C-alpha positions as CSV (number, residue, x, y, z in Angstrom):
1,M,-18.8,40.4,0.4
2,K,-20.2,38.8,-2.3
3,L,-17.7,36.8,-4.1
4,N,-17.9,36.3,-8.0
5,S,-16.8,32.5,-9.4
6,T,-13.6,33.3,-9.8
7,Q,-12.9,34.5,-6.6
8,R,-14.4,31.6,-5.2
9,E,-12.2,29.6,-7.3
10,I,-9.2,31.5,-6.1
11,L,-10.2,31.2,-2.2
12,R,-10.5,27.1,-2.9
13,M,-7.3,26.8,-4.7
14,C,-5.9,29.0,-1.7
15,A,-7.7,26.7,1.0
16,D,-6.9,23.3,-1.0
17,N,-3.1,23.3,-0.9
18,G,-2.8,25.4,2.6
19,L,-0.2,27.5,1.2
20,G,-2.2,29.9,-0.8
21,R,-0.9,30.7,-4.4
22,I,2.7,31.6,-4.4
23,G,4.6,32.4,-7.7
24,W,2.1,34.3,-10.5
25,P,4.3,35.7,-13.4
26,L,3.9,39.1,-12.9
27,Q,2.7,39.9,-16.0
28,T,-0.2,37.3,-15.1
29,W,-0.8,38.9,-12.0
30,E,-0.8,42.3,-13.5
31,K,-3.3,41.7,-16.1
32,A,-5.9,39.2,-14.5
33,A,-4.9,38.3,-11.1
34,E,-4.7,41.3,-9.2
35,A,-8.0,42.7,-10.1
36,Q,-9.9,39.8,-8.9
37,C,-7.5,39.5,-5.8
38,K,-7.7,43.2,-4.8
39,P,-11.2,43.1,-3.4
40,M,-10.3,40.2,-1.5
41,I,-7.3,41.8,-0.1
42,K,-9.1,44.8,1.3
43,A,-11.9,42.6,2.5
44,K,-8.9,40.7,4.7
45,L,-9.9,37.3,2.6
46,I,-6.4,37.4,1.6
47,E,-2.9,38.2,2.3
48,F,-1.0,39.2,-0.1
49,M,2.7,38.2,-0.2
50,R,5.9,37.8,-2.7
51,L,7.9,34.5,-2.9
52,G,11.4,35.1,-5.0
53,G,10.0,38.4,-6.3
54,Y,7.0,36.6,-7.5
55,P,3.3,38.2,-6.3
56,G,1.0,35.7,-4.4
57,I,-1.4,35.1,-1.8
58,K,-2.4,33.2,0.9
59,I,-5.7,32.6,3.0
60,T,-6.8,34.0,6.1
61,D,-9.2,32.8,8.4
62,A,-11.9,34.9,7.3
63,G,-11.4,33.7,3.5
64,R,-12.0,30.1,4.8
65,A,-15.1,31.3,7.0
66,A,-16.5,33.0,3.5
67,L,-15.4,30.2,1.1
68,N,-17.7,27.6,3.9
69,D,-20.5,30.1,3.6
70,E,-20.1,30.3,0.0
71,V,-20.4,26.9,-0.3
72,G,-23.6,26.5,2.3
73,K,-25.4,28.6,0.1
């Protein structure tokens, strides 16, 4: 999967904190983040999760590998 700059930044954010990105306000998720994350969820680079009802994601091993591949280019 070819990542755009926003998707790379989302993966970096998840990799940097180790926990993923949890707690997007629902409106932010639905209006912006979901569109960027859905293809990465489908490609199994990230997993969708919820914390206290808030949507979020966490990076998978495949996502870490994709991020490393992108950085190496």
